C-alpha positions in Angstrom: 2.6 -49.3 32.9 6.3 -50.0 33.2 8.0 -53.4 32.4 11.2 -54.4 34.1 14.0 -56.6 32.9 16.9 -58.1 34.8 20.5 -57.0 34.6 21.5 -60.3 33.1 19.3 -59.7 30.1 20.7 -56.2 29.7 24.2 -57.4 29.6 23.4 -60.1 27.1 21.9 -57.5 24.8 25.3 -55.7 24.6 27.4 -58.8 23.9 29.2 -58.7 20.6 28.3 -55.0 19.9 30.5 -52.0 19.5 29.7 -49.2 22.0 32.9 -47.2 21.9 31.3 -44.0 20.9 28.9 -42.4 23.3 26.3 -40.2 21.6 24.4 -37.5 23.5 20.7 -37.2 22.7 18.4 -34.3 23.7 15.9 -34.6 26.5 12.2 -34.2 26.5 11.2 -37.6 25.1 8.7 -39.7 27.0 10.2 -42.7 28.7 9.2 -46.0 27.1 10.1 -49.2 28.9 9.9 -52.5 27.2 9.8 -56.0 28.6 12.6 -58.4 27.8 11.9 -62.1 28.6 15.1 -63.7 29.8 14.2 -67.2 28.5 14.5 -66.0 24.8 17.9 -64.9 23.4 18.0 -61.2 23.2 20.0 -61.0 20.0 17.5 -63.1 18.0 14.6 -60.9 18.8 16.1 -57.8 17.1 17.5 -59.3 14.0 15.1 -58.6 11.1 14.9 -60.6 7.9 17.3 -59.3 5.4 15.7 -56.4 3.4 18.7 -55.4 1.3 21.3 -57.2 -0.7 24.3 -58.1 1.5 22.4 -58.3 4.8 22.8 -62.2 4.9 26.1 -62.0 6.6 24.5 -61.8 10.1 26.2 -58.5 11.2 24.0 -55.7 12.5 23.8 -52.6 10.4 23.8 -49.0 11.8 20.0 -48.9 11.9 19.7 -52.0 14.0 22.5 -51.0 16.3 20.8 -47.7 16.8 17.5 -49.4 17.5 19.2 -51.7 20.1 20.8 -48.7 21.8 17.4 -46.8 22.0 15.6 -49.9 23.3 18.3 -50.5 26.0 18.2 -46.9 27.0 14.4 -47.2 27.6 14.7 -50.3 29.7 14.6 -50.2 33.5 16.9 -52.8 35.2 15.5 -55.0 38.1 17.6 -56.6 40.8 17.6 -60.3 40.5 16.7 -62.5 43.5 19.6 -64.9 44.5 18.8 -68.6 44.5 18.3 -70.2 47.9 17.0 -67.0 49.4 14.5 -67.6 52.2 12.4 -64.7 51.1 10.0 -65.6 48.4 8.3 -68.8 47.5 11.2 -71.2 46.7 11.7 -71.9 43.0 9.4 -69.1 41.9 11.4 -66.5 43.8 14.7 -67.8 42.5 13.6 -67.6 38.8 11.8 -64.2 38.9 10.8 -62.9 35.5 10.5 -59.3 34.6 7.0 -58.0 33.8 4.1 -56.1 35.3 3.5 -56.4 39.0 1.0 -59.1 39.9 0.5 -57.9 43.5 -3.1 -58.1 44.4 -4.4 -55.2 46.5 -7.5 -55.6 48.4 -9.3 -52.3 48.5 -12.0 -53.5 50.8 -9.7 -54.0 53.8 -6.6 -52.5 55.4 -5.3 -55.9 56.4 -1.6 -56.6 55.6 -0.5 -53.0 55.8 2.1 -52.2 58.5 1.2 -49.8 61.3 4.3 -47.8 60.9 6.9 -47.2 58.1 10.6 -46.7 58.7 11.5 -44.3 55.8 15.3 -45.0 56.1 15.0 -48.7 56.0 12.4 -48.6 53.3 14.7 -46.4 51.2 17.7 -48.6 51.7 15.7 -51.7 50.7 14.5 -49.9 47.5 17.8 -48.1 46.7 18.5 -50.3 43.7 15.1 -49.7 42.1 15.3 -45.9 42.8 18.8 -45.7 41.2 17.6 -47.8 38.3 14.6 -45.5 37.7 16.8 -42.4 37.8 19.3 -43.9 35.4 16.5 -45.0 33.1 15.0 -41.5 33.0 18.4 -40.0 32.3 19.3 -42.5 29.6 15.9 -42.1 27.9 16.3 -38.4 27.7 19.8 -38.8 26.2 18.6 -41.3 23.7 16.1 -39.0 22.1 16.3 -38.6 18.3 14.9 -35.1 18.0 16.5 -31.8 18.9 14.4 -29.0 20.3 14.2 -27.1 17.0 13.2 -30.4 15.2 10.0 -30.6 17.3 8.7 -27.4 15.8 6.5 -27.2 12.7 8.2 -26.3 9.5 6.9 -22.8 9.3 8.5 -22.0 12.7 11.9 -23.5 12.0 14.9 -21.2 11.5 18.2 -22.0 9.9 20.3 -20.7 12.8 18.2 -22.4 15.5 20.8 -25.2 16.0 23.3 -22.7 17.4 21.2 -19.7 18.5 18.6 -20.3 21.2 17.0 -17.0 20.3 15.7 -18.6 17.1 13.7 -21.1 19.2 10.4 -20.2 20.9 10.6 -19.2 24.5 9.0 -22.5 25.8 11.9 -24.5 24.3 14.9 -22.3 24.9 15.9 -24.0 28.1 15.9 -27.4 26.4 17.8 -26.0 23.4 20.4 -24.4 25.7 21.0 -27.7 27.4 21.5 -29.5 24.1 24.0 -26.9 22.9 27.7 -27.7 23.2 29.1 -25.3 25.8 32.4 -25.0 23.9 30.6 -23.8 20.8 28.1 -21.5 22.3 28.2 -18.0 20.8 27.7 -14.9 22.8 25.1 -13.2 20.8 24.4 -9.5 21.5 28.0 -8.9 22.6 29.8 -5.6 22.4 30.7 -4.5 18.9 34.1 -3.1 18.1 34.4 0.3 19.6 34.2 3.2 17.2 34.6 6.9 17.6 31.5 8.8 18.7 31.8 11.0 15.7 31.4 8.1 13.2 29.0 6.0 15.2 25.8 5.2 13.2 22.4 4.5 14.7 20.2 1.7 13.5 17.9 4.2 11.8 20.8 5.7 9.9 22.1 2.3 8.9 18.7 1.3 7.5 18.3 4.5 5.6 21.7 4.1 4.1 20.6 0.8 2.6 17.7 2.6 0.9 19.8 5.0 -1.2 19.1 3.2 -4.5 15.7 1.7 -3.6 12.7 2.2 -1.3 11.6 -0.1 1.4 8.0 -0.7 2.2 6.9 -0.5 5.8 6.6 -4.3 6.0 10.1 -4.8 4.4 11.8 -6.3 7.5 8.9 -8.6 8.1 9.0 -9.8 4.5 12.8 -10.0 4.3 12.8 -12.6 7.1 10.2 -14.8 5.3 10.4 -14.2 1.6 12.9 -13.8 -1.2 13.5 -10.1 -2.1 14.5 -8.4 -5.3 14.8 -4.9 -6.6 11.9 -4.0 -8.8 10.7 -0.6 -10.1 12.7 1.3 -7.6 11.5 -0.8 -4.6 12.8 -3.8 -2.7 9.8 -6.2 -3.1 9.0 -9.7 -2.1 9.2 -12.2 -5.0 8.0 -15.4 -3.4 7.8 -17.0 0.1 10.9 -18.9 1.3 8.8 -22.0 2.1 7.1 -24.2 -0.5 4.1 -22.2 -1.3 3.2 -22.6 -5.0 0.2 -24.9 -4.6 -0.8 -23.7 -1.1 -1.0 -20.1 -2.4 -3.3 -21.1 -5.2 -5.5 -23.1 -2.8 -5.6 -20.1 -0.4 -6.7 -17.8 -3.3 -9.5 -20.3 -4.3 -10.6 -21.7 -0.9 -9.0 -19.5 1.8 -7.4 -16.0 1.9 -4.1 -14.6 0.8 -2.6 -11.1 1.3 -0.3 -9.1 -0.9 1.3 -5.8 0.2 0.5 -3.5 -2.8 1.7 -0.2 -1.1 4.3 0.2 -3.9 1.5 1.2 -6.3 1.6 4.9 -7.0 -1.3 7.3 -6.3 -1.8 10.6 -8.1 -4.3 13.1 -6.8 -6.2 15.5 -9.0 -8.1 18.5 -7.6 -10.3 20.8 -9.6 -13.7 21.3 -11.3 -15.5 18.1 -12.2 -15.9 19.1 -15.9 -12.2 19.9 -16.3 -11.1 16.6 -14.6 -13.5 14.6 -16.8 -12.1 16.3 -19.9 -8.6 15.5 -18.7 -9.4 11.8 -18.2 -11.3 11.4 -21.4 -8.4 12.5 -23.6 -5.9 10.1 -22.0 -8.0 7.1 -21.1 -9.6 4.3 -23.1 -12.8 5.6 -24.7 -14.3 2.1 -25.2 -16.0 1.8 -21.8 -18.5 3.9 -20.0 -16.9 3.5 -16.5 -15.5 7.0 -16.4 -19.0 8.6 -16.0 -20.4 5.8 -14.0 -17.9 6.2 -11.2 -18.2 10.0 -10.9 -20.4 9.6 -7.8 -17.5 7.8 -6.0 -19.5 4.7 -5.2 -17.4 2.5 -7.6 -13.9 2.6 -9.0 -13.1 2.6 -12.7 -10.5 0.1 -14.1 -9.3 1.3 -17.5 -6.1 1.8 -19.5 -4.0 5.0 -19.7 -2.7 6.3 -23.1 -0.6 9.2 -24.1 -2.6 12.4 -24.6 -4.9 12.2 -27.6 -3.2 9.1 -29.1 -5.6 6.3 -28.5 -5.4 3.5 -29.7 -1.7 4.2 -30.0 0.6 5.1 -27.1 -0.6 2.5 -24.6 1.0 3.2 -21.1 -0.7 0.7 -18.8 -3.7 -0.1 -16.6 -4.9 2.4 -14.0 -7.6 2.6 -11.3 -9.6 5.8 -10.9 -11.4 6.6 -7.6 -13.6 9.7 -7.2 -14.1 11.2 -3.8 -17.8 11.0 -2.9 -19.7 14.2 -2.7 -20.4 15.3 0.9 -24.0 15.7 1.9 -23.7 19.4 2.6 -21.7 20.2 -0.6 -23.1 22.7 -3.0 -22.2 23.8 -6.4 -21.4 27.3 -5.3 -19.0 26.6 -2.4 -15.6 28.2 -2.3 -12.8 26.0 -3.7 -9.8 25.4 -1.6 -6.4 26.7 -2.5 -3.6 24.2 -3.2 -0.8 23.6 -0.7 2.6 25.2 -1.2 5.1 23.1 -3.1 2.4 21.0 -4.9 2.5 20.5 -8.6 -0.2 22.6 -10.3 -1.4 23.1 -13.8 -3.2 26.2 -15.0 -3.0 29.9 -14.3 -4.5 32.1 -11.7 -5.9 31.3 -8.3 -9.1 29.4 -7.4 -11.9 31.8 -6.5 -15.5 31.4 -5.5 -17.6 30.3 -8.4 -19.8 33.0 -10.0 -23.5 32.9 -10.6 -23.0 31.0 -13.9 -20.8 28.3 -12.2 -23.3 28.0 -9.3 -25.9 26.9 -11.7 -23.7 24.2 -13.3 -23.2 21.1 -11.1 -20.2 20.1 -13.2 -18.2 23.1 -11.8 -18.0 21.5 -8.3 -14.6 21.0 -6.9 -13.8 17.3 -6.9 -10.9 15.1 -5.9 -9.8 12.1 -7.9 -7.1 9.4 -7.2 -5.4 7.6 -10.1 -3.6 4.5 -8.9 -0.9 3.2 -11.3 1.9 0.7 -11.4 5.2 2.1 -10.3 6.9 1.1 -13.6 4.7 3.7 -15.5 4.3 6.4 -12.8 6.3 9.0 -14.7 4.4 8.3 -18.0 1.0 8.4 -16.3 1.9 11.7 -14.6 3.1 13.3 -17.8 0.0 12.1 -19.7 -2.3 13.6 -17.0 -0.2 16.8 -16.9 -0.5 17.3 -20.7 -4.2 16.4 -20.8 -4.9 18.8 -17.9 -3.1 21.6 -19.8 -5.3 21.1 -22.9 -8.4 20.8 -20.8 -7.7 24.1 -19.1 -7.0 25.8 -22.4 -10.3 24.5 -23.9 -12.2 25.6 -20.8 -10.6 29.0 -20.9 -11.7 29.5 -24.6 -15.3 28.7 -23.6 -15.5 30.6 -20.3 -12.8 33.2 -20.2 -14.3 35.0 -17.1 -14.2 31.9 -14.9 -10.6 30.9 -14.1 -10.0 27.3 -13.1 -7.0 25.2 -12.2 -6.1 21.6 -11.6 -3.8 20.6 -8.7 -1.8 17.4 -9.1 -0.2 15.8 -6.1 2.1 12.8 -5.8 0.7 10.7 -2.9 3.4 8.0 -3.0 4.2 7.1 0.6 1.0 8.6 1.9 -1.5 5.8 1.2 -0.8 2.1 1.7 -2.8 -0.8 0.3 -3.3 -4.5 1.0 -4.8 -6.9 -1.5 -6.7 -9.6 0.4 -8.0 -12.3 -2.1 -10.0 -15.4 -1.5 -13.5 -16.5 -0.4 -12.6 -16.1 3.3 -11.2 -12.6 2.9 -14.5 -11.1 4.1 -14.4 -13.1 7.4 -10.7 -12.2 7.9 -11.5 -8.4 7.5 -14.5 -8.6 9.7 -12.6 -10.4 12.5 -9.5 -8.2 12.3 -11.0 -4.8 12.0 -13.2 -3.3 14.8 -15.3 -0.2 14.1 -14.3 2.9 15.9 -17.8 4.0 16.9 -21.4 3.4 16.0 -21.9 4.4 12.4 -25.2 6.1 11.7 -25.3 5.0 8.1 -28.0 2.4 7.7 -26.6 0.9 4.5 -23.1 0.6 6.1 -24.6 -1.2 9.2 -26.4 -3.6 6.8 -23.2 -4.2 4.9 -21.0 -4.7 8.0 -23.5 -7.2 9.5 -23.6 -9.2 6.3 -19.9 -9.1 5.7 -19.2 -12.2 7.8 -21.9 -14.2 5.9 -20.5 -13.6 2.4 -19.5 -16.9 0.8 -17.2 -14.9 -1.6 -16.6 -11.2 -2.2 -17.8 -11.9 -5.7 -21.4 -11.8 -4.4 -21.2 -8.0 -3.9 -21.3 -5.5 -6.7 -18.1 -5.1 -8.7 -15.7 -2.4 -7.7 -17.9 -1.3 -4.8 -16.3 1.3 -2.4 -16.9 1.2 1.3 -15.5 3.8 3.7 -15.4 3.7 7.5 -13.1 4.1 10.6 -11.5 1.4 12.7 -9.6 1.4 16.0 -6.0 0.3 16.3 -6.0 -3.4 15.4 -3.3 -4.1 17.9 -5.8 -3.5 20.7 -7.8 -6.6 19.8 -4.8 -8.8 19.1 -5.0 -11.7 18.7 -8.0 -11.5 16.3 -10.5 -14.2 15.6 -12.0 -14.8 12.2 -15.7 -14.1 11.9 -17.7 -17.3 11.5 -20.3 -17.2 8.8 -23.9 -18.3 9.5 -25.7 -20.2 6.7 -29.4 -19.5 6.9 -32.0 -21.6 5.3 -32.4 -21.1 1.6 -35.5 -19.1 0.8 -38.3 -20.6 -1.2 -38.0 -18.0 -3.9 -34.4 -18.2 -5.2 -35.1 -15.5 -7.8 -35.6 -12.9 -5.1 -32.4 -11.0 -4.2 -31.1 -11.5 -0.7 -32.2 -9.1 1.9 -28.7 -8.2 3.1 -27.5 -7.1 -0.4 -26.2 -3.5 -0.3 -25.9 -1.5 -3.5 -23.1 1.1 -4.0 -23.9 4.6 -3.0 -21.9 7.7 -2.4 -23.0 7.7 1.2 -21.4 4.3 2.0 -18.2 5.4 0.2 -17.6 8.3 2.5 -14.2 8.1 4.3 -11.9 10.5 6.1 -8.9 9.0 4.3 -9.3 11.7 1.6 -8.4 14.3 4.3 -4.7 15.2 4.0 -4.5 16.5 7.5 -5.8 13.3 9.0 -3.3 11.3 7.0 -0.5 13.5 8.2 -1.7 13.2 11.8 -1.8 9.4 11.6 1.6 9.0 9.9 3.0 7.8 13.2 0.9 5.8 15.8 0.6 7.4 19.2 1.4 4.3 21.1 4.2 1.8 20.4 3.7 -1.9 20.8 5.7 -1.7 24.1 3.1 0.8 25.5 0.2 -1.5 24.5 1.9 -4.5 26.0 2.4 -2.6 29.3 -1.4 -1.7 29.3 -2.1 -5.4 28.6 0.0 -6.6 31.5 -2.0 -4.4 33.9 -5.3 -6.1 33.1 -6.9 -8.0 36.0 -7.9 -11.0 33.8 -5.0 -12.1 31.5 -5.8 -12.5 27.9 -8.6 -9.9 27.9 -8.7 -7.6 24.9 -7.8 -4.0 25.5 -10.6 -1.4 25.4 -10.2 1.5 23.0 -9.6 4.7 25.0 -10.3 8.2 23.9 -6.6 8.9 23.2 -6.3 5.8 21.0 -6.0 6.3 17.2 -9.0 6.0 14.9 -7.8 5.0 11.4 -9.9 5.9 8.3 -9.9 3.1 5.8 -11.4 2.4 2.4 -12.5 -1.1 1.3 -12.7 -1.7 -2.5 -14.1 -4.9 -4.0 -11.6 -6.5 -6.4 -12.3 -9.2 -8.9 -9.9 -11.0 -11.2 -12.0 -12.3 -14.0 -12.0 -12.2 -17.8 -15.5 -10.9 -18.1 -18.4 -10.8 -15.7 -20.8 -13.8 -16.1 -23.6 -11.4 -17.2 -21.5 -9.8 -19.9 -22.6 -10.7 -23.5 -18.9 -11.0 -24.5 -18.1 -13.6 -21.8 -15.6 -16.3 -22.7 -17.0 -19.4 -24.5 -13.8 -21.3 -24.6 -12.2 -20.7 -21.2 -14.6 -21.4 -18.3 -12.1 -20.7 -15.5 -13.6 -19.1 -12.4 -12.6 -15.7 -11.2 -10.7 -14.8 -8.0 -12.4 -12.3 -5.8 -11.3 -10.3 -2.8 -10.8 -6.8 -1.4 -8.3 -3.9 -1.6 -7.8 -2.3 1.8 -6.6 1.3 1.6 -5.3 3.0 4.8 -3.0 5.9 5.7 0.8 5.4 5.7 2.4 4.3 9.0 0.0 1.5 9.8 1.1 -1.4 7.6 2.7 -3.5 10.3 -0.2 -2.9 12.7 -2.6 -4.3 10.1 -0.3 -7.0 8.8 0.4 -8.7 12.1 -3.3 -9.0 12.8 -4.3 -10.1 9.3 -1.5 -12.8 9.1 -2.5 -14.1 12.6 -5.8 -15.2 11.2 -4.1 -17.8 9.0 -3.9 -15.7 5.8 -1.0 -16.6 3.6 1.4 -14.1 2.2 1.8 -13.5 -1.6 4.8 -12.1 -3.4 5.1 -11.0 -7.0 5.0 -14.6 -8.3 1.8 -15.5 -6.4 0.1 -12.3 -7.6 1.1 -13.1 -11.2 -0.3 -16.6 -10.8 -3.6 -15.2 -9.6 -4.0 -13.2 -12.8 -2.9 -16.2 -14.8 -5.4 -18.6 -13.3 -8.1 -16.0 -13.8 -7.2 -15.7 -17.4 -6.4 -12.0 -17.5 -3.2 -10.1 -18.4 -0.5 -9.2 -15.9 1.2 -5.9 -16.1 3.8 -5.4 -17.5 4.7 -8.9 -18.9 1.4 -9.3 -20.8 1.4 -5.9 -22.4 3.7 -6.2 -25.4 4.8 -3.1 -27.2 4.5 -0.9 -24.1 7.6 0.7 -22.6 7.3 -1.1 -19.3 7.1 -4.5 -21.1 10.0 -3.6 -23.3 12.1 -2.8 -20.3 11.1 -5.9 -18.5 11.8 -8.0 -21.6 15.2 -6.5 -22.1 16.2 -7.2 -18.5 14.9 -10.8 -18.7 16.7 -11.3 -22.0 20.0 -10.1 -20.5 19.8 -12.5 -17.6 18.8 -15.5 -19.7 21.5 -14.8 -22.2 24.2 -14.6 -19.5 22.9 -17.8 -18.0 22.9 -19.5 -21.4 26.5 -18.4 -22.1 27.7 -19.8 -18.7 26.2 -23.2 -19.5 28.4 -25.7 -21.3 27.5 -26.2 -25.0 26.6 -29.8 -24.4 24.1 -28.8 -21.7 22.4 -25.9 -23.3 19.9 -25.5 -26.1 21.2 -25.1 -29.7 18.9 -22.4 -31.1 20.2 -22.8 -34.6 19.3 -26.5 -34.7 16.0 -26.0 -33.0 15.1 -23.4 -35.6 14.4 -20.7 -32.9 15.0 -17.3 -34.5 14.5 -15.1 -31.4 15.1 -17.1 -28.2 15.5 -14.2 -25.8 12.6 -11.9 -26.6 9.5 -11.7 -28.9 10.3 -10.3 -32.3 7.1 -8.5 -33.2 8.6 -7.0 -36.4 8.9 -10.4 -37.9 5.4 -11.4 -36.7 3.8 -8.3 -38.4 6.0 -8.6 -41.5 7.8 -5.3 -40.8 11.1 -7.2 -41.1 12.0 -9.9 -43.6 12.5 -13.4 -42.2 15.4 -15.7 -42.9 15.4 -19.2 -41.4 18.5 -20.0 -39.4 19.6 -16.3 -39.0 20.0 -15.2 -35.4 18.7 -11.8 -34.3 21.4 -11.3 -31.7 22.5 -7.7 -31.9 26.1 -8.7 -31.4 26.2 -10.6 -34.7 26.9 -8.5 -37.8 25.7 -9.7 -41.2 28.2 -9.9 -44.1 25.7 -8.9 -46.7 25.9 -5.3 -47.8 22.5 -5.2 -49.6 19.1 -5.9 -47.9 18.3 -9.6 -47.8 15.3 -10.7 -50.0 12.0 -11.0 -48.4 10.7 -14.5 -47.6 8.0 -16.0 -49.7 4.5 -14.9 -48.8 5.7 -12.0 -46.6 5.5 -8.4 -48.0 7.4 -6.0 -45.7 5.9 -2.6 -45.0 7.6 0.2 -46.9 10.5 2.0 -45.2 8.6 5.2 -45.0 6.2 3.7 -42.5 6.6 5.4 -39.1 4.2 3.2 -37.1 5.6 0.6 -34.7 3.7 -2.5 -33.4 0.9 -1.5 -31.1 -1.6 -3.4 -28.9 -5.4 -3.2 -29.3 -7.0 -3.6 -25.9 -10.5 -2.8 -24.5 -14.0 -4.2 -24.0 -15.0 -3.2 -27.6 -12.3 -5.3 -29.3 -14.6 -8.3 -29.9 -17.2 -6.1 -31.5 -14.6 -4.3 -33.6 -13.2 -7.6 -34.9 -16.5 -9.4 -35.2 -16.8 -8.7 -38.9 -14.8 -11.3 -40.8 -14.7 -9.1 -43.9 -13.1 -6.2 -42.0 -10.7 -4.2 -44.1 -8.3 -1.4 -43.2 -10.6 1.5 -44.1 -13.5 0.1 -42.1 -11.1 -0.7 -39.2 -9.9 3.0 -39.2 -13.5 4.2 -39.4 -14.5 2.3 -36.2 -11.4 3.6 -34.4 -12.4 7.2 -35.3 -16.0 6.7 -34.2 -14.7 5.8 -30.7 -12.4 8.8 -30.7 -15.2 11.1 -31.5 -17.1 9.9 -28.5 -14.3 11.4 -26.3 -13.9 14.6 -28.4 -10.7 13.5 -30.0 -9.6 14.3 -33.6 -9.6 11.6 -36.3 -6.6 9.6 -37.2 -7.1 9.6 -41.0 -4.9 12.6 -41.8 -1.8 11.5 -39.8 -2.0 7.7 -40.0 -2.4 5.5 -43.0 -5.2 2.9 -42.7 -3.1 0.1 -44.1 -0.2 0.8 -41.8 -2.5 1.0 -38.8 -4.1 -2.4 -39.8 -0.8 -4.3 -40.4 0.9 -3.1 -37.2 -2.0 -4.0 -34.8 -1.7 -6.8 -32.2 -4.4 -8.5 -30.2 -4.1 -10.4 -26.9 -5.5 -14.0 -27.0 -6.0 -16.9 -24.7 -4.3 -20.2 -25.7 -6.0 -23.5 -24.6 -4.3 -26.7 -25.4 -6.4 -29.3 -27.2 -4.6 -32.3 -26.0 -1.1 -32.7 -24.6 1.5 -30.0 -24.2 2.3 -27.1 -21.9 3.2 -23.8 -23.6 6.0 -21.9 -21.9 7.0 -18.2 -22.1 8.1 -17.0 -25.5 6.6 -20.0 -27.3 5.9 -19.4 -30.9 2.4 -19.4 -32.3 2.1 -20.7 -35.9 -0.7 -20.8 -38.4 -1.6 -23.8 -40.5 -3.1 -24.3 -44.0 -6.4 -26.0 -44.4 -4.9 -29.5 -45.2 -2.7 -29.6 -42.1 -5.5 -28.2 -39.9 -7.8 -31.0 -41.1 -5.2 -33.6 -40.3 -4.7 -32.2 -36.8 -8.4 -32.2 -36.1 -8.7 -35.8 -37.3 -5.9 -36.8 -35.1 -7.5 -35.1 -32.1 -10.8 -36.9 -32.8 -9.0 -40.2 -33.2 -7.1 -39.8 -29.8 -10.4 -38.8 -28.1 -12.1 -42.0 -29.3 -9.7 -44.6 -27.8 -11.9 -47.6 -28.6 -11.7 -47.3 -32.4 -8.8 -48.7 -34.4 -8.2 -46.7 -37.6 -4.8 -47.2 -39.1 -5.5 -44.5 -41.7 -6.1 -41.8 -39.1 -3.3 -39.2 -38.9 -0.8 -39.7 -36.0 -0.4 -36.8 -33.6 3.3 -37.6 -33.1 4.0 -37.5 -36.8 2.2 -34.2 -37.2 4.0 -32.7 -34.2 7.4 -33.4 -35.7 6.7 -31.3 -38.9 8.9 -28.3 -38.7 6.9 -25.1 -39.1 8.2 -22.4 -41.5 9.5 -19.1 -40.2 7.0 -17.2 -42.2 4.1 -19.0 -40.6 4.7 -17.4 -37.2 1.9 -15.1 -36.2 2.6 -14.4 -32.5 4.3 -15.3 -29.3 3.2 -16.5 -25.8 3.8 -13.9 -23.2 2.9 -16.1 -20.1 2.4 -19.8 -20.3 2.4 -22.7 -17.8 0.3 -25.5 -16.4 -2.9 -24.1 -15.0 -3.8 -25.6 -11.6 -7.4 -24.6 -11.9 -7.8 -26.1 -15.4 -5.5 -29.1 -15.0 -3.9 -28.5 -18.4 -1.6 -26.3 -20.3 -2.8 -22.7 -20.6 -1.2 -19.5 -21.9 -1.7 -15.8 -22.8 -0.2 -14.5 -26.0 -0.4 -11.9 -28.7 -1.0 -12.3 -32.4 -1.5 -10.1 -35.4 -5.0 -8.7 -35.9 -4.8 -9.4 -39.7 -3.8 -13.0 -39.1 -6.5 -13.5 -36.4 -9.3 -12.6 -38.9 -7.7 -14.9 -41.5 -7.8 -17.7 -38.9 -11.4 -16.9 -38.1 -12.3 -17.4 -41.8 -10.3 -20.6 -41.9 -12.3 -21.9 -38.8 -15.5 -21.0 -40.6 -14.4 -23.1 -43.6 -13.5 -26.0 -41.4 -16.7 -25.7 -39.4 -14.8 -25.2 -36.1 -16.1 -23.2 -33.2 -12.7 -21.8 -32.4 -9.4 -20.8 -34.1 -6.9 -23.6 -34.4 -3.1 -22.9 -34.3 0.2 -24.7 -33.5 2.3 -24.0 -30.5 6.0 -24.7 -30.2 8.2 -23.9 -27.2 11.5 -22.2 -28.0 13.6 -25.2 -26.7 11.4 -27.9 -28.2 11.1 -29.6 -31.6 7.6 -30.9 -31.3 4.5 -28.7 -32.0 1.2 -29.0 -30.3 -2.3 -27.9 -31.5 -4.3 -25.4 -29.5 -7.4 -23.2 -29.6 -7.2 -19.4 -29.2 -9.8 -16.7 -28.5 -9.5 -13.0 -27.8 -8.5 -12.1 -24.3 -11.1 -9.3 -24.1 -13.9 -11.7 -25.0 
């Protein structure tokens, strides 16, 4: 309902106000008309009580003037009735007041209505009201306080939307074009400066020119518009979304779904006899687990660590994932092995031939295919380790069976297989709603799995590392997708019974045509572009109907692998007792190259968030597991990353004024840029206050004396610091009285299981013991947040008892004990340099725990000493002190082994 005010009231509202500047406001705002009563002074109605100091002067500020201007623009003027007019009812007609119409309409009768209506005379009589309405509509549009691009949600706003209408959605472009100043409009898409035809460069050539020193992923342009990009490991990768996404990304991984393009991971293919491939992997992989033989059927993947050939536990390269191709139903042990392609990298001599009678009786001589997926930072090292191990395996096989020649073919599949990591409890519904099966699959177990996929509350309910293979149609045909809605049936009476829809991993459900190289090459480029599909969609009789898959449409083979980020499975006997953080579960979707954008557009439309390197690292951090390469000290990839980070931080520190940067000498930080593991292990003497910057040269000609309590390893020691990782680490370090000979004995027992020689002849037990590092979790007892490169210190029994008493006193706030140790006083005690036992590799505030949390590495020798101290103090966990590199206050924390 509109309210009308007289012209007199409108003019009064403008008295005494400055309206020299006329401001244009965009259109599109709903007209709002207010009622102004003429008997009350207009000015007094808009003046608010003074809210700020200096508002008592009576002058209107800019906010009030703007409010008056908007209110006047939304008021419709009404023509006043002159006094003495014969029309009306005397005094009431002369003093007409604005407001809603009070005309009473009798709907029961047509009395009072004229028989005819003269349009011209009626228009002339109502000309003033019509003009007032048009002016009010126009002024209300111009008085709007929001531009067209300001009405959009934040995730649709673009920086250039204020001067480029193409940055605004189609429905708002006309409005944005009207708001734009004609003199400042830019002619986008105009002709470029003419160049000679001989030097003209196409768009494809220009994009390829920008990839000379790095490689772009297929989704690079999409990510470059929405995320911050950096050069990493030879690729141009997404670091973090441009919008504020730190907490939303964590919530998506815990309650929703989040996607990360992991196509930069390298894939190495091994082809050859099963026995030779197993021997190759055993001599360069971690021998602590039994996953290598469990995943031979191809129903599960194997997550392990890769080492240099025959050097375990030394020579750590990094984590890898091993996937075996499932055996076909009609495969036999005596089938003819296929020859490798030309130009492929091969190891061994001779050509593959049909297996003889002896080989036909041995099932281990079957030709198998294995994929090894590794981080791009260690691709060359992993390839060389596999190459060397394959050579030794072929030599050993030749000495046993000289009449049966075998060979192993190694192929580099980088750029042939893409991967998406979809994490979160809703990832199953996202995959089920986005992907459509190509045809009716005859496998009963797969039908059972696909039907139950939408009802999964979390991917952690399926068996770990389960592999599922199937074919899907082009996801662009079903765009836009709809998430599959789960159904929650009634809880059965017997909760101990397993659910009926649970599918166990088998080699039959893992069958997929993605292993076929010919199919991957054929699908490298989709048959139809998006333009062709849009043209087919425009010819549909009913708009919005999904396209039906035709015979000529592509069928894409995919592989779905269950992925869990958790310290240890809940059923594991070595599960964590100190850290109770929940794991993050999801899926890894493998598909042929050339289809990343087709899958990405559909997956993102479902509401799935995008994760960069920072979000992926935070997923590992919240789950309490190590991230490669930053949490793998002593490895080559970690050393390279640490060196690059130290260079950047040192340059930033040097650019900062001395009054605004940390003084490492006064803080007592010996190594502010990178972890000094030689000092931690006692391989290098410590001197308080001496910097380790390589640009500073000492003035002493002789070696400095060793610090008290630290005995450096003799100079003839050839071992460098190395990291002990694996599921058997808790059992190896379970004995508190473990000594170097017993430690070497347990290492040799594990080496013998994988047919490796013992280390006793080449490596000294004492040197091996003193140079070993172990990864630990750091849980703060009270206050404090450990940061990266924070120092981990040990304490004597007296100081540890004081800290524990202070923690108990702070926990019991109701007691008043003046003799109890003060936490602040204990934190100000400066720790000695020789008390440092490790460093924090990744530390921050944990969103899932609500407190400070960190991952670090300490000396194995010092860890066992702290275990004995905790036993003396009757403590369930090891107690240490943590001090950030730019802080003077130390905090107490508990630590436990990362592999526990």
